N, C-alpha and C positions, 0 to 999 in steps of 0.2 A: 504494500500500500504506500509506503514511504517513497519507493522508487517511482511509482506511478504519479504520486503527487509532485515530486521534484521534476520529473519529465514533463508533466502537464504544465507546470509553471514556466519552465524554460521555453517550451514550445509556444505557450501563450505570449510570452514577452517577445519572442522573435517574430511571430505572426502579427502581433500588434504593431511592431516597428515596421514590418513590411506593408501593412495596410496604411499606416501614416505616410510612408514614402510613396505609396500609390495614390495619394490624394484624398484618403478618407478623413472625415472629421474625427474628433476625439471619441465621441460616443460610438460611431460606426467602427472605428479602428479597435475599440475595446470589445465590441461584440463579434467582429469578424472571426477571430480565432475560435470562438465558441461554436460558430456555425461549421467551421472546417473540421475541427477535432470532434465536435459533437456528432457530425454526420459519420465520421469514421467509427466512433464508438457505437453508434446505433447499428451501423452495418455489421460490426463485429458481433454484436448481440444477435442480430438476424442470422448470421452465419452459424452461430452456436445452437440455434434451434434445430430440432430434429428435421431431417430432410423431408418427412412426410407433411410438414406444415407448409401451406401455400403451394402454388403451382410453379411451373417452370418459369413463367414470366416474372413472378415475385422473386424467385431465386436469382434471376438474371439482374433484376433491379438492385437487389441487395449486393450482388457482386460488383455491379457498376458503381454503386455508392462507395463500396469498400476501396476499389481501385482508384477512383477519383479522389477520395479522401486522402489516401496515401500520397498520391502524386501531388496534390495541391499542398498538403501539409509539408511534405519534404521540400517542394519548390519554394514555398514561402519562407520556411526556416533557413534554407540555404541562401536565398536571395537577401536575407537580413544579415548575412555574414559581412564583416567589414571589408574583406577582400576574398578573391576566389582562389587563394592559396589553399593547400590541402588541410592545414590545421584549422583555420577558421571555418572551412566548409564542414569538416568533421565535427567541430564543436557545435555549429549551428544545426547540422543535419541529424545529430544523434538524438535529441529530445523526442521527436515524433516516433522514431524507431523504438526507443526505450519505452515510451508511453504505450505504443501498440503491443509490444511484447509483454510488458507487465500486465496489461489488461487481459491478454490471452492467458498468461500464466495464472492470474487470479481466477479467471473464468473456468479453468480446467483443474483447479486444485480440488483434492478430495473433500467432500462434505460428509456429513453423517450418513446421508443416503448412499453415496458412492462407497464409503467404507463398509456399510452393511452389505452392499451388492458384492463387494470383494471378500466378504466373510469376516470382516473385522467388527461387525456390529454386535458381537456377543457380550452381554454384560455378566456381572458376577453370578447372577441367578441362572445363567445359561439361556436367557431369553434372546434368541437370535432375531434380528430385524426390528427390535423395538425402536431404535433410532430412525430407521427408514420410515416407520409408520408415523413418527412425529414430525419428520422433516418433509416428507413427500407431499407436495401440494396437490398432485393429481389423485392421491389415494382417497381423499374425502369425496372428490367428485365421482370416482369409481364406485365408492360405497353407495352414494346417492343413486347412481345409475343402476346398481345392483338391486337396490330397494324398489326402484321404479319398475324394473324388470319383473320382480316378484309380484308387484301389484297388478301388472298387466297380464302376466302369463302364469302366475302361480307356480313358478319353478325357478330354481337358482342353479348355478350362478349365471350372471350375465356373460355372454360369450366374449372371448378375446377380440373377435372380429367386430362385435358391436361396440366395444370400448374403443377399439382402434379408430373406427369411423366417427364416433361421437366426440372423442377427445382429440382427434386428429394427431395420433401418435403412431409410431411404428409397431410392427407386429410383435417384436420381442418385448417392447415396453408394455404392450397391452397384455401379453401373457404373464408378465411379472405382476401387473396390477391384479389380474384375476387370481393369481396365487396368493397375493397379499389380502385380497378381500375374503377369500376362503379361509385363510389362516386367522384373520381377525374375527370372522364370524364363529370359527371353532374355538376361539378363546386362547389361541397360542400367541397372539399379539395383543399387547395392551395398547390403548390409545385410540 
């Protein structure tokens, strides 16, 4: 988080200077870096979503935003360098790269859910998956869909395919949720 904050600040300062040199007023120059790095961060979040969410066109737009965000951020940071020698260019160009990589690393770090999926979610009582049940935002939605399925069809559990379509998630993820719904209904998961 510290690396991301430092990189974001340095990138912001370089891009603000670039915007001022480009003729922007003080307010616009202060907001311009937020639009560039903000677009890049939003695109990164979009790329981290499961590939089943959105269509091909949506994925193409996310990739376009990602590539444009990188290009503009790097260009603006490098253009703010005092000279085009390799040291000033490296110093000016590094912050957007560090910001992007630190956000990627933070997004991919193991959480309670990921640790549980890897088998590290066992607590002292031997209750495997308790962390997953508490952290997983889709689990509660899957439980509601399972209850609705029972009301409509008088049988359980809801199918993995129904969950996949309703929640717009991948097949593996939907099978995991069905297993969690069954386990929580049978009392092997608290939460």
